[in-house]
N, C-alpha and C positions, 0 to 999 in steps of 0.2 A: 504494500500500500504506500502511496506517495505521501510524504510529509509536506503539509502546506508550507509554502515559502512566505516568509515575512520580510518585506523590503526594509531597508534602513529608514525610509520615509515613513512607512506605516508604524515601525517601531517607535520612532520619535513621537508620532501622533498619539500612540497608546500611552507612552510615558507622560506626555503633556496632559492627557485626559485624566490619568490617575492623579497627577499633581494637582490639577484643578479640582478634582473631586475631593481630595484631601483638604485642600484649602477651604473649599466650600463647607465641608463638615466642620472645620474649626471655626469658621465665621458663624455658622448656624448656632454652634454651642458656646460661642463667646458671650461675654457679658454684654447685653444689648445696650444698656444705658449706665455708664460708670459715673453717675452723678447722684448727689443728694442735695436737698434744698432746705436751707435753714432760714426761717423768718423770725425776726425778733421785733416785738412791738413795745414801744416805750410810751407810758402815759405818766401824768403828773402824780398818780397815786398807786400805780402798779406796773407790772411788766409781764408779758406773755411771750411764748415762743411756740413754733411748730417746726418739727423736723420731718421731712418726707424722704424716706430711704427706699431704695429698690429692694425687692424681695431676694434677688440674687446675692446682694451684699449681706443682708440680714441672715439669709439662709446659710451662707458660708460661715459667718461668725457665730451663729446660734446653733450650728450643727443640725439644721433642718433640711432634710432631703426627701422629696423634692421641695425646692423653695416655694413652689406654688401653693404648698400646704398652708403657708402663712396668710393666704387670702381668705382662709376660713376664720371667721371672727372668734370662734371658741379657741382654736389653736393659738391665734394671735394673742388673745387675752391670757392664755396659760403661760405664754412666754413673756408676760409683762415685766416680771421682776428681772429676768435676764436682760431684756431690752433696756430697762431702766438703768441697770448697772453698766451695760455697754455704753450707753449715751453719757452717763456721768463720768466714766473713765476716759472718754475721748473728747468731751466737750467741756471746757472750763470757762466760766464767765467771772470777771472781776469788775466791780463797780467802784471807782474812786479808790482802788487799792484793796478793797474788801471782797472776799470770795462770795459769789452769789450761789445760793442753793437752787438746784434744779429738781423739780418734782413732776414726774409724768402723771398726768391726770386722765388721759384718754388715748387709747390706741385704736385706730380705725383702718381697716383694709381699704385700699383704693384699686379695685380690679382693673379699671380702665387704664391705670398708670402702672400696673404691676408693682405696686409699692404699698408701704404702710405709712400712715400719718400718725405722728406722736405729738400730742398737744402737751405743752409744758407750762407750769406755773413757776415764776422766778421770784425769789425772795427780795423784791425791791418795793419799797413804799414811796419812793420819790424818784424823779428823773435824775440819773447820775450825770456828773460832769464828763466823766470818761467811762467808757465801757470797753474792756479788753476781752476779745474773743480768741481763745486758743482751741483750734479744732483739727483733729486728725481722725476722721470718722472711720475709714476702712483702710488701714495701712497695708493690708495684704495686697491691695491693688495699687501699684505705683501710679496708675493713670487716673485714679479717682479724684474727682473735684467736688467741692461743696459750694453751691451758689448761695451766698449770703445776702439777704435783704433786711435792711433796718428801717423800721417805720417809727415816726415820731408823731403821735396823735393821728394815726392812720394815714399819714402822708409819707410816701417813700422818700427817704432822705439819703440813703447810700446803698450801693451794691458792690459786692466784692466777690472774687473767686478765690477760695482757699484750696491749696494743693499740698502735696507732700513737701514742696520746697517753700511754700508760703502758708504757714499754719496759723499765723497770728495777725490780728488786725485790731487797732484801737480806734473806736469811734468817739468823737468829742462833740458835745452839743454846741460849744462855742458861745454860749450866752455871755453877756457882759459881766454878770456876776461871777463867771467862771474864769475870767482872764487870769486871775492870780494863780490858779492851779495850772493853767496852761503854761504860764511863764516859768513856774517852778519845774514842771515836768520837762520842758524843752531845754532849759538851762542844764538840768541834770543829764539829759540825753546827750547834749553837746560835749559836756565834760567827760562823760563815760566813753563817748566815741573816740575822742582824741587819745584817751589813755588806753584804749583797747585796739587802737589802729597802729601796729608797729611800723607800717610803711610811712605814715605821716610823721610819727615820732622820729624815725631815722632820718627823714628828709630835713627836719628842723635841726637835729643834732649835727648833721652834715654841714648845714649852713653856719653853725656856731663853732665848728672845730678850729677855724683860723683865728678866732678871738677878735679883739678890736675894742674900740672905745664904746662907752655906753650909747653915745649918739649913733655910732655906726651900727651897732646891734639893733637899736630901735628902728633905724631906717630899713633894715633887712626884714624885721618882723612886720613892720607896718606895710611894706610892699606886698608881702605874702598875704596879709590880712585883707587888704583892699582888693586884691585880685580874686581870692577864693570867695570873698563875700559877693562879688558880682556874679560869678558863675553859679554859686550856690543858689542865689535868688532866681536867676534865669532858668536853671534846670528845675528847681522846685515848683516854679510857676508854669512849667512845660513850654516855655518860650524857645529854649534851646535844650535839646535832650539827646546828646550822643550816647550810643550804646555802651554798656559796661565792658564789652569785649575789646573796645578801643581804649577806654579810659583807664582800666586797671593795668594793662601793660605799660601805658604811657606814664602812669604814676611811678611804676618800677623804674622806667628809663630815667625819670627825673632824678631819682636817687643815685643812679649810676653817674649821671652827668655832674651832680654836685661833688661826688667823690673825685672824679677826674679833674674837675676845675680846681679843687683844693690842691691837688698835686701839681697842677700847671702854674699856680700863682707864683710859686717860687722861681719859675723860669721867666714868666712874662711880667711879673710885678703888678699886674692889673687885678684889682679886687672888684669883681662885677657881681657879687653875691646878691645885692639888692635887685638887680635886673633878673637874675636867675630866679629869685624868690617870686618876683612879680610875674614873670612869664609862666613858670610852672604852678604858680598859685591858681591860675585859671583852671588847670587840669585837676588839681586837688579839690577845687570847689565842686567840680562835677562828681567827684568821689564822695564828698560830704553829702551832696544832694541825694545820692542813691540811698543812703541811710535815712535821710529825712523823709523821703517818700514812703519808705517802709513803715515809719512811725505813724503815718496818716495825718496829713495836714488838715486842721479844722478850717473849713471855708469861711466861717464867720469871724475867725480870729487869725487870719492868714499872716498879717503883718506881725502880730505879736509872736506867733510861733517861729517865723523866720528869724526875727530879731533875737529871740531868746535862745534858739539853737546855736546861732552864730556867736552870741555872747558866751555861751557855755564852751564852745570850741576855743574862744579866745582866752577864757579863764584857764583851761587846761594847757593851752599853748604857752601862756605866760608862766605858769608853774614850771614847765619844762625848761623854758629859757632861763629863768632865774637860777634854777638848780644847776643846770649844765654849764652855763656861763660862769657862775661863781666857782664851781669846781675847777674848770679849766684855768680861770684866772689865778686861783690859789696855787695850782700846780706850776704854772709858768713863773709865778713869783718866787717859788722855792727853788725851782730847777728849770732853767730855760731850755737846756738840752732835752730833758724829759718832755717838756712841752712840745718841742718840735717833733720828737719821736711819736708822741700821741697823735699829732696831726697826720703823720704819714700812716701809722698803723690804723688809726681810726678811718681814714679815707679809703684805705684798701678794703677794710671790712665793709664800709658803706657800698663800695663798688661791687664786691662779691655778693652781698645780700640783695642789692637791687638787681644784679644780673640773674640771681637765682629766681627771684620773684618774677622777673620778666619772662624767663623761659617757662616757668611753671604756669603763669597766667596765659601765655601765648598757646601753649599746648593744651591747657584746660579749656580754651575757647574753640 
């Protein structure tokens, strides 16, 4: 009996068909809607919330198989305690720095959406100045997103998308009586950022290594302040908004440049640190703005929040300048040779650190 002949073209067609069928199977069984929806409603005397989650997500984390079983009201109610614990573990609310208790009061199947609706009562008796939302609802799915809607007296005032890489959002009411709390929070945020930003700190230290008179150091710091204040405001207001994949490597390059310039001053005799600080200050301002946007700018108090954050950055920066400049001056006074060696060794370290960050950030993007 003759064996049927399969041509290479037919064989390729069969393989493609099998691959397509396998892909189709995966698509059919894939998570159809990797989203959840969180509505928070703030009133003068109370606060409420609703979380709508897909049965595939809940079924996975509650060990319910098939997940469609959750559309049965009795089964959904029997899982109320487990659902309540799951939500409390993954959704945290803080009002003006105080933890807000979440209580699930009703669970309702939504067959048309293949989801469950969980109505929540929040332990708030007054409208907060700030409401911090930390949400990581279904971490098993890296693509999962939570769509957040915030209502103030039934008016939609803010929308946000929370993901694995963006799990925190702070909503601010921005009323005039709340400006003092906004100023305090953003000044603290500015100070915290400058002290937890090693690249910004190293840039400033690099500028100070060569030393100089008080007037000279003040001119350098002032030039940096003026420049980064301009781009911080432009970026925070979304007037100019370059992507982080360009800004972060550029900040690293600015550190390398400062180190190289310190080593070249001995040969050229030209001290252009103020101009370097001014030019690269524009770049660093965009870096500051990225952090400021993550904090969430209150629209009603935009000017206060911008000023306060920038003022906080300046406080932290001033502390660094005072400490580093004083130490370097004391060392030079005791031993000028040691002082010159510190400039060389410090500049080399600045170059190496900046170069490392540049490569890391370039490859990371």
